[in-house]
C-alpha positions in Angstrom: 100.8 71.8 103.6 99.8 75.9 104.3 102.4 79.0 103.2 102.8 82.3 102.9 104.9 84.2 100.3 105.3 87.4 101.3 107.1 90.6 100.3 107.9 94.0 101.9 108.8 97.7 101.3 110.9 99.9 103.3 112.9 103.4 103.4 116.2 102.2 103.1 118.5 99.1 103.2 118.3 97.8 106.6 116.8 98.3 110.0 119.8 99.0 111.9 120.4 102.7 109.9 117.4 103.5 111.2 115.4 102.8 108.0 111.6 101.2 108.9 108.7 99.1 106.7 105.9 100.8 104.6 104.8 98.2 102.7 104.0 94.4 103.1 102.2 91.6 100.8 101.2 88.7 101.8 99.3 86.1 99.3 98.3 82.6 100.9 98.9 79.3 99.0 98.0 75.8 99.8 99.7 73.0 98.5 101.2 75.2 96.2 98.2 76.6 95.0 96.7 80.1 95.4 93.7 80.3 98.0 92.8 84.2 97.0 93.5 85.1 100.5 95.9 88.0 100.9 97.0 90.4 104.0 97.8 93.6 102.8 98.7 97.0 104.2 100.3 100.7 104.0 102.7 101.4 106.4 103.5 105.2 108.3 106.9 104.9 109.2 106.8 107.8 111.2 110.3 109.1 109.3 111.3 110.5 106.3 111.3 108.9 103.3 114.9 109.2 101.3 114.6 109.8 97.3 116.6 106.8 96.6 113.8 104.9 98.5 110.6 106.4 96.9 112.5 106.5 93.4 111.9 101.8 93.3 108.8 101.7 95.1 107.0 104.8 94.5 105.6 105.3 98.1 106.1 109.2 99.2 106.0 110.3 103.0 102.4 112.2 101.8 101.3 109.1 100.8 102.5 107.4 103.7 101.4 110.2 106.4 98.1 109.0 107.3 98.0 105.1 107.0 98.7 102.6 110.4 101.8 102.4 112.2 102.8 99.0 112.1 101.8 98.7 116.0 97.8 99.3 114.7 98.6 96.0 111.7 100.5 93.8 114.0 97.7 91.5 115.3 96.4 91.0 112.0 99.1 90.5 110.4 99.7 87.8 112.8 96.8 86.0 112.9 97.2 85.8 108.8 100.1 84.1 109.0 99.3 82.1 111.6 102.7 78.9 111.7 102.9 78.6 108.3 106.4 78.9 106.6 107.2 82.5 105.0 108.7 82.6 101.2 110.5 85.5 100.0 112.9 86.2 97.7 115.6 87.6 99.1 114.3 86.5 102.3 116.9 87.9 105.3 116.0 91.4 104.4 112.7 90.3 104.1 112.8 88.7 107.3 115.0 91.5 108.8 112.6 94.4 108.4 109.9 92.3 110.1 111.5 91.0 113.1 112.9 94.0 113.6 109.1 96.1 113.9 107.8 92.6 115.6 110.0 93.3 118.4 109.8 97.1 118.5 106.1 96.3 119.6 107.3 93.4 121.8 106.0 90.9 119.7 108.4 87.9 119.5 110.4 87.5 116.1 109.5 85.0 113.4 111.5 81.7 114.1 114.1 81.9 111.2 113.1 77.8 110.6 110.3 79.2 109.1 111.9 81.7 106.6 111.8 79.9 102.9 114.2 81.8 101.0 113.5 82.0 96.7 116.4 83.4 96.2 118.7 80.6 97.3 116.6 78.2 95.6 116.8 79.9 92.3 120.6 80.1 92.8 120.6 75.9 93.4 118.5 74.9 90.2 120.1 77.4 88.1 123.9 78.1 89.2 124.9 81.0 87.0 121.8 82.2 85.6 120.2 86.0 86.5 117.9 85.1 89.7 116.1 89.0 90.5 112.6 88.5 90.2 112.3 89.6 87.1 114.7 87.1 85.1 112.7 85.1 86.6 109.7 85.7 86.0 110.5 86.1 82.8 112.0 82.5 82.9 109.4 80.8 83.7 107.1 83.2 81.4 104.9 85.4 84.6 102.8 87.7 82.7 105.0 91.0 85.1 103.2 93.6 82.2 101.9 95.4 85.9 105.2 96.1 87.4 105.6 99.6 86.6 107.4 100.5 90.3 107.5 97.1 93.1 105.2 97.0 95.4 104.8 94.6 97.9 101.5 92.9 97.3 102.1 92.8 93.6 105.5 91.3 93.5 103.9 88.7 96.2 101.6 88.1 93.8 104.2 87.3 91.2 106.5 85.5 93.5 104.2 83.1 94.4 104.2 81.9 90.8 108.0 82.0 90.3 108.1 79.5 93.7 105.1 77.8 92.1 107.9 77.2 89.2 110.8 76.6 91.4 109.1 74.2 93.4 108.6 71.9 89.9 105.7 73.2 88.7 101.8 72.9 88.8 102.7 69.3 88.0 105.3 68.7 91.1 104.8 64.6 90.8 106.7 65.3 87.6 109.6 66.0 89.4 113.3 63.7 89.5 114.3 62.4 92.7 117.6 64.7 92.6 115.4 67.6 91.4 113.5 66.9 94.5 116.8 66.7 96.4 117.7 70.0 95.1 115.2 72.4 96.8 115.9 72.2 100.2 112.1 73.3 101.4 110.3 70.7 99.5 107.8 69.6 102.0 107.5 65.7 102.8 104.1 65.9 100.3 106.3 67.0 97.6 108.7 64.1 98.1 106.9 61.6 98.4 105.1 62.2 95.3 108.4 63.1 93.5 110.3 59.8 94.2 107.4 56.9 95.0 108.5 54.6 91.6 105.9 53.9 89.4 104.2 50.6 89.0 105.6 48.0 86.1 102.9 46.9 83.5 103.2 43.7 82.4 103.8 43.9 78.4 100.6 43.2 76.2 100.2 40.3 73.8 101.3 42.1 70.5 102.0 38.9 68.3 100.6 38.5 64.7 97.5 36.2 63.8 97.7 34.0 61.2 95.7 36.6 58.6 98.1 39.1 59.4 101.4 36.3 58.6 100.3 35.6 55.2 99.3 39.7 54.5 103.4 39.9 55.2 103.8 37.2 53.3 102.3 38.0 50.1 104.0 41.8 50.7 107.3 40.4 51.1 106.9 38.0 47.6 106.7 41.0 45.2 110.3 42.6 46.6 112.8 42.6 43.3 116.0 41.6 44.6 116.2 42.3 48.3 118.6 42.7 49.9 118.8 39.5 51.8 118.9 37.4 48.5 121.7 39.2 46.9 125.6 37.7 46.4 127.5 37.8 50.1 130.2 40.3 48.5 132.3 38.3 51.0 
């Protein structure tokens, strides 16, 4: 099963307020394993960069001024993504910006049925815990030492490792049936691996042979006042 884990950086919180996409990073995985194929692009938003947004990702208006516009990278992005499910953390945010940019270029938006939200999965599997990407990296032992600021490709790479752990880790077949049922994004192959009962093997012969019985009897004879020979208290 092919999936794309992705992350975006933006000028603000909502495209409805005039904010734009400035970076996108995608990681290809097949059967929950990274293939080594990535897509990454910085994008000129054709507007200024608010200071609060720059403080998060470090992308200034000056840095982005010579980068391509979204319509100049969109075809490569679409070809890379294909028809695969798209995995993101707090995916509604990333989908809102991605689909706004696509529609602004005259492309069809990506159907929300393809959306896989790791935030929703984390809340289901670990209710009451912290669910930020940093917190999940800590929970699963994912090294985030290089994450000084937010970066779309680096965050997508970290999220890929978190997503694999949320879906049962590298040994998905060891998941319990109820765990599989709680992960709404589990693919059919994963459910089959986890839920199929193992065949019971017949017990192997394990009776003691005559020599072993003789050694046991000799050992018993050496015991002093064994409990089974003491007079009953009753």
